[in-house]
mmCIF file of the N, C-alpha and C atoms, coordinates in Angstrom:
data_MODEL
# 
_entry.id   MODEL 
# 
loop_
_atom_site.group_PDB 
_atom_site.id 
_atom_site.type_symbol 
_atom_site.label_atom_id 
_atom_site.label_alt_id 
_atom_site.label_comp_id 
_atom_site.label_asym_id 
_atom_site.label_entity_id 
_atom_site.label_seq_id 
_atom_site.pdbx_PDB_ins_code 
_atom_site.Cartn_x 
_atom_site.Cartn_y 
_atom_site.Cartn_z 
_atom_site.occupancy 
_atom_site.B_iso_or_equiv 
_atom_site.pdbx_formal_charge 
_atom_site.auth_seq_id 
_atom_site.auth_comp_id 
_atom_site.auth_asym_id 
_atom_site.auth_atom_id 
_atom_site.pdbx_PDB_model_num 
ATOM 1   N N  . MET A 1 1  ? -22.455 13.768 57.872 1.00 0.00 ? 1  MET A N  1 
ATOM 2   C CA . MET A 1 1  ? -21.843 13.004 58.581 1.00 0.00 ? 1  MET A CA 1 
ATOM 3   C C  . MET A 1 1  ? -21.757 11.295 57.085 1.00 0.00 ? 1  MET A C  1 
ATOM 4   N N  . GLU A 1 2  ? -20.610 11.231 56.377 1.00 0.00 ? 2  GLU A N  1 
ATOM 5   C CA . GLU A 1 2  ? -20.581 10.492 56.007 1.00 0.00 ? 2  GLU A CA 1 
ATOM 6   C C  . GLU A 1 2  ? -20.735 8.654  56.413 1.00 0.00 ? 2  GLU A C  1 
ATOM 7   N N  . ALA A 1 3  ? -20.593 7.960  55.129 1.00 0.00 ? 3  ALA A N  1 
ATOM 8   C CA . ALA A 1 3  ? -21.733 6.946  56.214 1.00 0.00 ? 3  ALA A CA 1 
ATOM 9   C C  . ALA A 1 3  ? -20.381 5.730  57.222 1.00 0.00 ? 3  ALA A C  1 
ATOM 10  N N  . LYS A 1 4  ? -19.388 6.107  56.445 1.00 0.00 ? 4  LYS A N  1 
ATOM 11  C CA . LYS A 1 4  ? -17.763 5.771  57.049 1.00 0.00 ? 4  LYS A CA 1 
ATOM 12  C C  . LYS A 1 4  ? -18.157 6.014  58.698 1.00 0.00 ? 4  LYS A C  1 
ATOM 13  N N  . ASP A 1 5  ? -18.255 7.387  58.978 1.00 0.00 ? 5  ASP A N  1 
ATOM 14  C CA . ASP A 1 5  ? -18.422 8.239  60.076 1.00 0.00 ? 5  ASP A CA 1 
ATOM 15  C C  . ASP A 1 5  ? -19.105 7.165  60.928 1.00 0.00 ? 5  ASP A C  1 
ATOM 16  N N  . LEU A 1 6  ? -20.306 7.356  60.216 1.00 0.00 ? 6  LEU A N  1 
ATOM 17  C CA . LEU A 1 6  ? -21.404 6.984  60.904 1.00 0.00 ? 6  LEU A CA 1 
ATOM 18  C C  . LEU A 1 6  ? -21.452 5.580  61.492 1.00 0.00 ? 6  LEU A C  1 
ATOM 19  N N  . GLU A 1 7  ? -21.040 4.335  60.501 1.00 0.00 ? 7  GLU A N  1 
ATOM 20  C CA . GLU A 1 7  ? -20.334 2.787  61.182 1.00 0.00 ? 7  GLU A CA 1 
ATOM 21  C C  . GLU A 1 7  ? -19.096 3.343  62.055 1.00 0.00 ? 7  GLU A C  1 
ATOM 22  N N  . LEU A 1 8  ? -17.981 3.934  62.179 1.00 0.00 ? 8  LEU A N  1 
ATOM 23  C CA . LEU A 1 8  ? -16.930 4.159  63.457 1.00 0.00 ? 8  LEU A CA 1 
ATOM 24  C C  . LEU A 1 8  ? -17.836 4.292  64.544 1.00 0.00 ? 8  LEU A C  1 
ATOM 25  N N  . ILE A 1 9  ? -18.595 5.601  64.550 1.00 0.00 ? 9  ILE A N  1 
ATOM 26  C CA . ILE A 1 9  ? -20.012 5.756  65.468 1.00 0.00 ? 9  ILE A CA 1 
ATOM 27  C C  . ILE A 1 9  ? -20.150 4.489  66.276 1.00 0.00 ? 9  ILE A C  1 
ATOM 28  N N  . GLU A 1 10 ? -21.089 4.273  65.314 1.00 0.00 ? 10 GLU A N  1 
ATOM 29  C CA . GLU A 1 10 ? -22.071 3.099  65.486 1.00 0.00 ? 10 GLU A CA 1 
ATOM 30  C C  . GLU A 1 10 ? -20.656 1.690  66.099 1.00 0.00 ? 10 GLU A C  1 
ATOM 31  N N  . MET A 1 11 ? -19.595 1.010  65.590 1.00 0.00 ? 11 MET A N  1 
ATOM 32  C CA . MET A 1 11 ? -18.959 0.851  65.897 1.00 0.00 ? 11 MET A CA 1 
ATOM 33  C C  . MET A 1 11 ? -18.032 0.533  67.585 1.00 0.00 ? 11 MET A C  1 
ATOM 34  N N  . HIS A 1 12 ? -17.836 2.103  67.693 1.00 0.00 ? 12 HIS A N  1 
ATOM 35  C CA . HIS A 1 12 ? -17.442 2.493  69.366 1.00 0.00 ? 12 HIS A CA 1 
ATOM 36  C C  . HIS A 1 12 ? -18.165 3.141  69.982 1.00 0.00 ? 12 HIS A C  1 
ATOM 37  N N  . GLY A 1 13 ? -19.386 3.287  69.899 1.00 0.00 ? 13 GLY A N  1 
ATOM 38  C CA . GLY A 1 13 ? -20.287 3.898  70.814 1.00 0.00 ? 13 GLY A CA 1 
ATOM 39  C C  . GLY A 1 13 ? -20.415 3.393  71.663 1.00 0.00 ? 13 GLY A C  1 
ATOM 40  N N  . ALA A 1 14 ? -20.726 2.073  71.519 1.00 0.00 ? 14 ALA A N  1 
ATOM 41  C CA . ALA A 1 14 ? -21.168 0.769  72.802 1.00 0.00 ? 14 ALA A CA 1 
ATOM 42  C C  . ALA A 1 14 ? -19.520 1.649  74.263 1.00 0.00 ? 14 ALA A C  1 
ATOM 43  N N  . GLU A 1 15 ? -18.838 1.057  73.563 1.00 0.00 ? 15 GLU A N  1 
ATOM 44  C CA . GLU A 1 15 ? -17.319 1.486  75.013 1.00 0.00 ? 15 GLU A CA 1 
ATOM 45  C C  . GLU A 1 15 ? -16.904 2.349  74.548 1.00 0.00 ? 15 GLU A C  1 
ATOM 46  N N  . ASP A 1 16 ? -17.263 3.697  73.594 1.00 0.00 ? 16 ASP A N  1 
ATOM 47  C CA . ASP A 1 16 ? -16.487 4.982  74.240 1.00 0.00 ? 16 ASP A CA 1 
ATOM 48  C C  . ASP A 1 16 ? -17.661 5.716  74.496 1.00 0.00 ? 16 ASP A C  1 
ATOM 49  N N  . ALA A 1 17 ? -17.946 6.480  75.915 1.00 0.00 ? 17 ALA A N  1 
ATOM 50  C CA . ALA A 1 17 ? -19.525 7.074  76.367 1.00 0.00 ? 17 ALA A CA 1 
ATOM 51  C C  . ALA A 1 17 ? -19.042 8.607  75.627 1.00 0.00 ? 17 ALA A C  1 
ATOM 52  N N  . GLN A 1 18 ? -17.525 8.810  75.231 1.00 0.00 ? 18 GLN A N  1 
ATOM 53  C CA . GLN A 1 18 ? -17.649 10.181 74.939 1.00 0.00 ? 18 GLN A CA 1 
ATOM 54  C C  . GLN A 1 18 ? -17.799 10.906 73.493 1.00 0.00 ? 18 GLN A C  1 
ATOM 55  N N  . LEU A 1 19 ? -17.757 9.394  72.896 1.00 0.00 ? 19 LEU A N  1 
ATOM 56  C CA . LEU A 1 19 ? -18.147 9.344  70.913 1.00 0.00 ? 19 LEU A CA 1 
ATOM 57  C C  . LEU A 1 19 ? -19.739 9.406  71.072 1.00 0.00 ? 19 LEU A C  1 
ATOM 58  N N  . LYS A 1 20 ? -20.356 8.500  72.028 1.00 0.00 ? 20 LYS A N  1 
ATOM 59  C CA . LYS A 1 20 ? -21.568 8.396  72.088 1.00 0.00 ? 20 LYS A CA 1 
ATOM 60  C C  . LYS A 1 20 ? -22.245 9.676  72.832 1.00 0.00 ? 20 LYS A C  1 
ATOM 61  N N  . ALA A 1 21 ? -21.876 10.394 73.487 1.00 0.00 ? 21 ALA A N  1 
ATOM 62  C CA . ALA A 1 21 ? -22.701 11.253 74.018 1.00 0.00 ? 21 ALA A CA 1 
ATOM 63  C C  . ALA A 1 21 ? -22.285 12.815 72.981 1.00 0.00 ? 21 ALA A C  1 
ATOM 64  N N  . LEU A 1 22 ? -21.517 12.910 72.573 1.00 0.00 ? 22 LEU A N  1 
ATOM 65  C CA . LEU A 1 22 ? -21.167 13.829 71.458 1.00 0.00 ? 22 LEU A CA 1 
ATOM 66  C C  . LEU A 1 22 ? -21.733 13.550 70.369 1.00 0.00 ? 22 LEU A C  1 
ATOM 67  N N  . TRP A 1 23 ? -21.719 12.473 69.625 1.00 0.00 ? 23 TRP A N  1 
ATOM 68  C CA . TRP A 1 23 ? -23.036 11.800 68.727 1.00 0.00 ? 23 TRP A CA 1 
ATOM 69  C C  . TRP A 1 23 ? -24.405 12.304 68.928 1.00 0.00 ? 23 TRP A C  1 
ATOM 70  N N  . GLU A 1 24 ? -24.713 11.512 69.511 1.00 0.00 ? 24 GLU A N  1 
ATOM 71  C CA . GLU A 1 24 ? -25.975 12.004 70.349 1.00 0.00 ? 24 GLU A CA 1 
ATOM 72  C C  . GLU A 1 24 ? -26.450 13.736 70.984 1.00 0.00 ? 24 GLU A C  1 
ATOM 73  N N  . GLN A 1 25 ? -25.780 14.349 71.278 1.00 0.00 ? 25 GLN A N  1 
ATOM 74  C CA . GLN A 1 25 ? -25.235 15.613 70.675 1.00 0.00 ? 25 GLN A CA 1 
ATOM 75  C C  . GLN A 1 25 ? -25.802 16.571 69.578 1.00 0.00 ? 25 GLN A C  1 
ATOM 76  N N  . HIS A 1 26 ? -24.859 15.973 69.406 1.00 0.00 ? 26 HIS A N  1 
ATOM 77  C CA . HIS A 1 26 ? -25.041 16.321 67.573 1.00 0.00 ? 26 HIS A CA 1 
ATOM 78  C C  . HIS A 1 26 ? -26.794 16.316 67.345 1.00 0.00 ? 26 HIS A C  1 
ATOM 79  N N  . ALA A 1 27 ? -26.558 14.940 67.279 1.00 0.00 ? 27 ALA A N  1 
ATOM 80  C CA . ALA A 1 27 ? -28.318 14.641 66.271 1.00 0.00 ? 27 ALA A CA 1 
ATOM 81  C C  . ALA A 1 27 ? -29.121 15.469 67.273 1.00 0.00 ? 27 ALA A C  1 
ATOM 82  N N  . THR A 1 28 ? -29.064 16.103 68.125 1.00 0.00 ? 28 THR A N  1 
ATOM 83  C CA . THR A 1 28 ? -30.276 16.805 69.415 1.00 0.00 ? 28 THR A CA 1 
ATOM 84  C C  . THR A 1 28 ? -30.540 18.481 68.451 1.00 0.00 ? 28 THR A C  1 
ATOM 85  N N  . TYR A 1 29 ? -28.777 18.774 68.382 1.00 0.00 ? 29 TYR A N  1 
ATOM 86  C CA . TYR A 1 29 ? -29.138 20.078 67.929 1.00 0.00 ? 29 TYR A CA 1 
ATOM 87  C C  . TYR A 1 29 ? -29.131 20.068 66.254 1.00 0.00 ? 29 TYR A C  1 
ATOM 88  N N  . GLY A 1 30 ? -28.851 18.858 65.908 1.00 0.00 ? 30 GLY A N  1 
ATOM 89  C CA . GLY A 1 30 ? -29.545 19.034 64.388 1.00 0.00 ? 30 GLY A CA 1 
ATOM 90  C C  . GLY A 1 30 ? -31.603 18.875 64.554 1.00 0.00 ? 30 GLY A C  1 
ATOM 91  N N  . LYS A 1 31 ? -32.107 18.619 65.851 1.00 0.00 ? 31 LYS A N  1 
ATOM 92  C CA . LYS A 1 31 ? -33.111 18.428 65.541 1.00 0.00 ? 31 LYS A CA 1 
ATOM 93  C C  . LYS A 1 31 ? -33.888 19.422 65.830 1.00 0.00 ? 31 LYS A C  1 
ATOM 94  N N  . MET A 1 32 ? -32.896 20.281 66.807 1.00 0.00 ? 32 MET A N  1 
ATOM 95  C CA . MET A 1 32 ? -33.393 22.002 67.736 1.00 0.00 ? 32 MET A CA 1 
ATOM 96  C C  . MET A 1 32 ? -32.984 22.385 66.680 1.00 0.00 ? 32 MET A C  1 
ATOM 97  N N  . LEU A 1 33 ? -32.125 22.690 65.215 1.00 0.00 ? 33 LEU A N  1 
ATOM 98  C CA . LEU A 1 33 ? -32.445 23.478 64.210 1.00 0.00 ? 33 LEU A CA 1 
ATOM 99  C C  . LEU A 1 33 ? -33.192 23.262 63.392 1.00 0.00 ? 33 LEU A C  1 
ATOM 100 N N  . ALA A 1 34 ? -33.182 22.143 63.174 1.00 0.00 ? 34 ALA A N  1 
ATOM 101 C CA . ALA A 1 34 ? -34.381 21.412 62.070 1.00 0.00 ? 34 ALA A CA 1 
ATOM 102 C C  . ALA A 1 34 ? -35.952 22.366 62.370 1.00 0.00 ? 34 ALA A C  1 
ATOM 103 N N  . LYS A 1 35 ? -36.397 22.320 63.794 1.00 0.00 ? 35 LYS A N  1 
ATOM 104 C CA . LYS A 1 35 ? -37.580 22.727 64.136 1.00 0.00 ? 35 LYS A CA 1 
ATOM 105 C C  . LYS A 1 35 ? -37.221 23.956 64.089 1.00 0.00 ? 35 LYS A C  1 
ATOM 106 N N  . LEU A 1 36 ? -36.636 24.924 64.174 1.00 0.00 ? 36 LEU A N  1 
ATOM 107 C CA . LEU A 1 36 ? -36.252 26.162 64.161 1.00 0.00 ? 36 LEU A CA 1 
ATOM 108 C C  . LEU A 1 36 ? -36.555 26.420 62.682 1.00 0.00 ? 36 LEU A C  1 
ATOM 109 N N  . GLU A 1 37 ? -35.831 26.251 61.925 1.00 0.00 ? 37 GLU A N  1 
ATOM 110 C CA . GLU A 1 37 ? -35.403 26.218 59.993 1.00 0.00 ? 37 GLU A CA 1 
ATOM 111 C C  . GLU A 1 37 ? -36.505 26.176 59.844 1.00 0.00 ? 37 GLU A C  1 
ATOM 112 N N  . SER A 1 38 ? -37.631 25.156 60.157 1.00 0.00 ? 38 SER A N  1 
ATOM 113 C CA . SER A 1 38 ? -38.962 25.267 59.652 1.00 0.00 ? 38 SER A CA 1 
ATOM 114 C C  . SER A 1 38 ? -40.100 26.300 60.137 1.00 0.00 ? 38 SER A C  1 
ATOM 115 N N  . LYS A 1 39 ? -39.671 26.931 61.001 1.00 0.00 ? 39 LYS A N  1 
ATOM 116 C CA . LYS A 1 39 ? -40.687 28.481 61.418 1.00 0.00 ? 39 LYS A CA 1 
ATOM 117 C C  . LYS A 1 39 ? -40.528 29.255 60.383 1.00 0.00 ? 39 LYS A C  1 
ATOM 118 N N  . SER A 1 40 ? -42.117 29.636 59.535 1.00 0.00 ? 40 SER A N  1 
ATOM 119 C CA . SER A 1 40 ? -41.972 30.904 58.875 1.00 0.00 ? 40 SER A CA 1 
ATOM 120 C C  . SER A 1 40 ? -41.180 32.585 58.946 1.00 0.00 ? 40 SER A C  1 
ATOM 121 N N  . TYR A 1 41 ? -41.462 32.328 60.285 1.00 0.00 ? 41 TYR A N  1 
ATOM 122 C CA . TYR A 1 41 ? -40.752 33.562 60.785 1.00 0.00 ? 41 TYR A CA 1 
ATOM 123 C C  . TYR A 1 41 ? -39.903 33.506 62.504 1.00 0.00 ? 41 TYR A C  1 
ATOM 124 N N  . LEU A 1 42 ? -38.934 34.022 62.532 1.00 0.00 ? 42 LEU A N  1 
ATOM 125 C CA . LEU A 1 42 ? -38.074 33.624 63.901 1.00 0.00 ? 42 LEU A CA 1 
ATOM 126 C C  . LEU A 1 42 ? -38.169 35.321 64.564 1.00 0.00 ? 42 LEU A C  1 
ATOM 127 N N  . SER A 1 43 ? -37.925 34.807 65.989 1.00 0.00 ? 43 SER A N  1 
ATOM 128 C CA . SER A 1 43 ? -38.227 36.459 66.558 1.00 0.00 ? 43 SER A CA 1 
ATOM 129 C C  . SER A 1 43 ? -36.744 36.727 66.268 1.00 0.00 ? 43 SER A C  1 
ATOM 130 N N  . ALA A 1 44 ? -35.788 37.444 67.516 1.00 0.00 ? 44 ALA A N  1 
ATOM 131 C CA . ALA A 1 44 ? -34.946 38.042 67.316 1.00 0.00 ? 44 ALA A CA 1 
ATOM 132 C C  . ALA A 1 44 ? -34.041 37.150 68.765 1.00 0.00 ? 44 ALA A C  1 
ATOM 133 N N  . THR A 1 45 ? -34.844 36.181 69.413 1.00 0.00 ? 45 THR A N  1 
ATOM 134 C CA . THR A 1 45 ? -34.453 35.445 69.806 1.00 0.00 ? 45 THR A CA 1 
ATOM 135 C C  . THR A 1 45 ? -33.944 34.066 69.564 1.00 0.00 ? 45 THR A C  1 
ATOM 136 N N  . GLU A 1 46 ? -35.313 33.444 68.851 1.00 0.00 ? 46 GLU A N  1 
ATOM 137 C CA . GLU A 1 46 ? -35.095 32.602 67.913 1.00 0.00 ? 46 GLU A CA 1 
ATOM 138 C C  . GLU A 1 46 ? -33.755 32.694 67.255 1.00 0.00 ? 46 GLU A C  1 
ATOM 139 N N  . THR A 1 47 ? -33.651 33.873 66.186 1.00 0.00 ? 47 THR A N  1 
ATOM 140 C CA . THR A 1 47 ? -32.510 33.818 65.551 1.00 0.00 ? 47 THR A CA 1 
ATOM 141 C C  . THR A 1 47 ? -31.000 33.519 66.605 1.00 0.00 ? 47 THR A C  1 
ATOM 142 N N  . GLN A 1 48 ? -31.287 34.031 67.574 1.00 0.00 ? 48 GLN A N  1 
ATOM 143 C CA . GLN A 1 48 ? -29.725 34.534 68.078 1.00 0.00 ? 48 GLN A CA 1 
ATOM 144 C C  . GLN A 1 48 ? -29.752 33.169 68.855 1.00 0.00 ? 48 GLN A C  1 
ATOM 145 N N  . GLU A 1 49 ? -30.520 32.278 69.150 1.00 0.00 ? 49 GLU A N  1 
ATOM 146 C CA . GLU A 1 49 ? -30.551 30.835 69.327 1.00 0.00 ? 49 GLU A CA 1 
ATOM 147 C C  . GLU A 1 49 ? -29.915 29.798 68.779 1.00 0.00 ? 49 GLU A C  1 
ATOM 148 N N  . MET A 1 50 ? -30.497 29.854 67.324 1.00 0.00 ? 50 MET A N  1 
ATOM 149 C CA . MET A 1 50 ? -29.977 29.506 65.761 1.00 0.00 ? 50 MET A CA 1 
ATOM 150 C C  . MET A 1 50 ? -29.102 29.548 66.061 1.00 0.00 ? 50 MET A C  1 
ATOM 151 N N  . LYS A 1 51 ? -28.325 30.920 66.162 1.00 0.00 ? 51 LYS A N  1 
ATOM 152 C CA . LYS A 1 51 ? -26.848 30.765 65.897 1.00 0.00 ? 51 LYS A CA 1 
ATOM 153 C C  . LYS A 1 51 ? -25.937 30.207 66.968 1.00 0.00 ? 51 LYS A C  1 
ATOM 154 N N  . GLU A 1 52 ? -26.525 30.511 68.192 1.00 0.00 ? 52 GLU A N  1 
ATOM 155 C CA . GLU A 1 52 ? -25.804 29.628 69.071 1.00 0.00 ? 52 GLU A CA 1 
ATOM 156 C C  . GLU A 1 52 ? -25.421 27.832 68.945 1.00 0.00 ? 52 GLU A C  1 
ATOM 157 N N  . LEU A 1 53 ? -26.633 27.665 68.323 1.00 0.00 ? 53 LEU A N  1 
ATOM 158 C CA . LEU A 1 53 ? -26.995 26.091 68.435 1.00 0.00 ? 53 LEU A CA 1 
ATOM 159 C C  . LEU A 1 53 ? -26.196 25.562 66.938 1.00 0.00 ? 53 LEU A C  1 
ATOM 160 N N  . LYS A 1 54 ? -26.343 26.650 66.008 1.00 0.00 ? 54 LYS A N  1 
ATOM 161 C CA . LYS A 1 54 ? -24.928 26.269 65.291 1.00 0.00 ? 54 LYS A CA 1 
ATOM 162 C C  . LYS A 1 54 ? -23.506 26.163 65.506 1.00 0.00 ? 54 LYS A C  1 
ATOM 163 N N  . LYS A 1 55 ? -23.241 27.204 66.368 1.00 0.00 ? 55 LYS A N  1 
ATOM 164 C CA . LYS A 1 55 ? -21.869 27.021 66.323 1.00 0.00 ? 55 LYS A CA 1 
ATOM 165 C C  . LYS A 1 55 ? -21.588 25.524 67.488 1.00 0.00 ? 55 LYS A C  1 
ATOM 166 N N  . LYS A 1 56 ? -22.304 25.636 68.464 1.00 0.00 ? 56 LYS A N  1 
ATOM 167 C CA . LYS A 1 56 ? -22.053 24.167 69.138 1.00 0.00 ? 56 LYS A CA 1 
ATOM 168 C C  . LYS A 1 56 ? -22.589 23.501 68.510 1.00 0.00 ? 56 LYS A C  1 
ATOM 169 N N  . LYS A 1 57 ? -23.088 22.625 67.609 1.00 0.00 ? 57 LYS A N  1 
ATOM 170 C CA . LYS A 1 57 ? -23.330 22.034 66.764 1.00 0.00 ? 57 LYS A CA 1 
ATOM 171 C C  . LYS A 1 57 ? -21.676 21.733 66.030 1.00 0.00 ? 57 LYS A C  1 
ATOM 172 N N  . LEU A 1 58 ? -20.871 22.957 65.373 1.00 0.00 ? 58 LEU A N  1 
ATOM 173 C CA . LEU A 1 58 ? -19.610 22.713 64.499 1.00 0.00 ? 58 LEU A CA 1 
ATOM 174 C C  . LEU A 1 58 ? -18.806 22.044 65.214 1.00 0.00 ? 58 LEU A C  1 
ATOM 175 N N  . ALA A 1 59 ? -18.848 22.892 66.579 1.00 0.00 ? 59 ALA A N  1 
ATOM 176 C CA . ALA A 1 59 ? -18.050 22.693 67.577 1.00 0.00 ? 59 ALA A CA 1 
ATOM 177 C C  . ALA A 1 59 ? -17.728 20.899 67.641 1.00 0.00 ? 59 ALA A C  1 
ATOM 178 N N  . GLY A 1 60 ? -18.975 20.556 68.460 1.00 0.00 ? 60 GLY A N  1 
ATOM 179 C CA . GLY A 1 60 ? -19.339 19.383 68.342 1.00 0.00 ? 60 GLY A CA 1 
ATOM 180 C C  . GLY A 1 60 ? -19.008 18.396 67.541 1.00 0.00 ? 60 GLY A C  1 
ATOM 181 N N  . LYS A 1 61 ? -19.089 18.671 66.574 1.00 0.00 ? 61 LYS A N  1 
ATOM 182 C CA . LYS A 1 61 ? -19.193 18.144 65.056 1.00 0.00 ? 61 LYS A CA 1 
ATOM 183 C C  . LYS A 1 61 ? -17.293 18.066 65.054 1.00 0.00 ? 61 LYS A C  1 
ATOM 184 N N  . THR A 1 62 ? -16.857 18.806 65.223 1.00 0.00 ? 62 THR A N  1 
ATOM 185 C CA . THR A 1 62 ? -14.999 19.443 65.562 1.00 0.00 ? 62 THR A CA 1 
ATOM 186 C C  . THR A 1 62 ? -14.510 18.523 65.629 1.00 0.00 ? 62 THR A C  1 
ATOM 187 N N  . GLN A 1 63 ? -15.078 17.861 67.141 1.00 0.00 ? 63 GLN A N  1 
ATOM 188 C CA . GLN A 1 63 ? -14.592 17.138 68.264 1.00 0.00 ? 63 GLN A CA 1 
ATOM 189 C C  . GLN A 1 63 ? -14.912 15.542 67.921 1.00 0.00 ? 63 GLN A C  1 
ATOM 190 N N  . LEU A 1 64 ? -15.770 15.643 67.235 1.00 0.00 ? 64 LEU A N  1 
ATOM 191 C CA . LEU A 1 64 ? -15.903 13.816 66.668 1.00 0.00 ? 64 LEU A CA 1 
ATOM 192 C C  . LEU A 1 64 ? -15.270 14.126 65.301 1.00 0.00 ? 64 LEU A C  1 
ATOM 193 N N  . GLN A 1 65 ? -15.493 15.029 64.400 1.00 0.00 ? 65 GLN A N  1 
ATOM 194 C CA . GLN A 1 65 ? -14.696 14.069 62.714 1.00 0.00 ? 65 GLN A CA 1 
ATOM 195 C C  . GLN A 1 65 ? -12.932 14.040 64.186 1.00 0.00 ? 65 GLN A C  1 
ATOM 196 N N  . ASN A 1 66 ? -12.368 14.654 65.295 1.00 0.00 ? 66 ASN A N  1 
ATOM 197 C CA . ASN A 1 66 ? -10.987 14.488 65.652 1.00 0.00 ? 66 ASN A CA 1 
ATOM 198 C C  . ASN A 1 66 ? -11.104 13.118 66.363 1.00 0.00 ? 66 ASN A C  1 
ATOM 199 N N  . MET A 1 67 ? -11.728 13.261 67.142 1.00 0.00 ? 67 MET A N  1 
ATOM 200 C CA . MET A 1 67 ? -12.025 11.417 67.358 1.00 0.00 ? 67 MET A CA 1 
ATOM 201 C C  . MET A 1 67 ? -12.286 9.748  66.272 1.00 0.00 ? 67 MET A C  1 
ATOM 202 N N  . LEU A 1 68 ? -12.809 10.461 65.052 1.00 0.00 ? 68 LEU A N  1 
ATOM 203 C CA . LEU A 1 68 ? -13.411 9.655  64.572 1.00 0.00 ? 68 LEU A CA 1 
ATOM 204 C C  . LEU A 1 68 ? -11.766 9.627  63.987 1.00 0.00 ? 68 LEU A C  1 
ATOM 205 N N  . ASP A 1 69 ? -10.973 10.318 63.518 1.00 0.00 ? 69 ASP A N  1 
ATOM 206 C CA . ASP A 1 69 ? -9.905  10.629 62.595 1.00 0.00 ? 69 ASP A CA 1 
ATOM 207 C C  . ASP A 1 69 ? -9.058  9.556  63.903 1.00 0.00 ? 69 ASP A C  1 
ATOM 208 N N  . LYS A 1 70 ? -9.107  9.531  64.830 1.00 0.00 ? 70 LYS A N  1 
ATOM 209 C CA . LYS A 1 70 ? -8.084  8.932  65.760 1.00 0.00 ? 70 LYS A CA 1 
ATOM 210 C C  . LYS A 1 70 ? -8.386  7.528  65.204 1.00 0.00 ? 70 LYS A C  1 
ATOM 211 N N  . TYR A 1 71 ? -9.770  6.679  65.837 1.00 0.00 ? 71 TYR A N  1 
ATOM 212 C CA . TYR A 1 71 ? -10.104 5.494  65.355 1.00 0.00 ? 71 TYR A CA 1 
ATOM 213 C C  . TYR A 1 71 ? -9.611  4.872  64.097 1.00 0.00 ? 71 TYR A C  1 
ATOM 214 N N  . ARG A 1 72 ? -9.701  6.245  62.748 1.00 0.00 ? 72 ARG A N  1 
ATOM 215 C CA . ARG A 1 72 ? -9.287  5.241  60.971 1.00 0.00 ? 72 ARG A CA 1 
ATOM 216 C C  . ARG A 1 72 ? -7.515  5.014  61.488 1.00 0.00 ? 72 ARG A C  1 
ATOM 217 N N  . GLN A 1 73 ? -7.340  6.334  62.283 1.00 0.00 ? 73 GLN A N  1 
ATOM 218 C CA . GLN A 1 73 ? -5.321  5.902  62.276 1.00 0.00 ? 73 GLN A CA 1 
ATOM 219 C C  . GLN A 1 73 ? -5.065  5.045  63.176 1.00 0.00 ? 73 GLN A C  1 
ATOM 220 N N  . SER A 1 74 ? -5.975  4.197  64.314 1.00 0.00 ? 74 SER A N  1 
ATOM 221 C CA . SER A 1 74 ? -5.545  3.108  65.079 1.00 0.00 ? 74 SER A CA 1 
ATOM 222 C C  . SER A 1 74 ? -6.096  1.563  63.849 1.00 0.00 ? 74 SER A C  1 
ATOM 223 N N  . GLU A 1 75 ? -6.893  2.337  63.215 1.00 0.00 ? 75 GLU A N  1 
ATOM 224 C CA . GLU A 1 75 ? -7.539  0.298  62.420 1.00 0.00 ? 75 GLU A CA 1 
ATOM 225 C C  . GLU A 1 75 ? -6.767  0.389  61.456 1.00 0.00 ? 75 GLU A C  1 
ATOM 226 N N  . ALA A 1 76 ? -5.942  1.708  60.589 1.00 0.00 ? 76 ALA A N  1 
ATOM 227 C CA . ALA A 1 76 ? -5.067  0.997  59.465 1.00 0.00 ? 76 ALA A CA 1 
ATOM 228 C C  . ALA A 1 76 ? -3.797  0.702  59.725 1.00 0.00 ? 76 ALA A C  1 
# 
């Protein structure tokens, strides 16, 4: 995420529960992925879990970007 995106999330997250929840979920997925990526060996289950986490993180990021685009348009 870019600094401007983080500013928007910080500015509107307090009043927009969905935006805040998506951001928290995105951060949680990032931490879970970092933990898996730090392992030197992944089991087949962990590899599958990593793929699922990446898909979920990307889907959440897309939703976040759509919401941030609406805030940018409303501010312009």
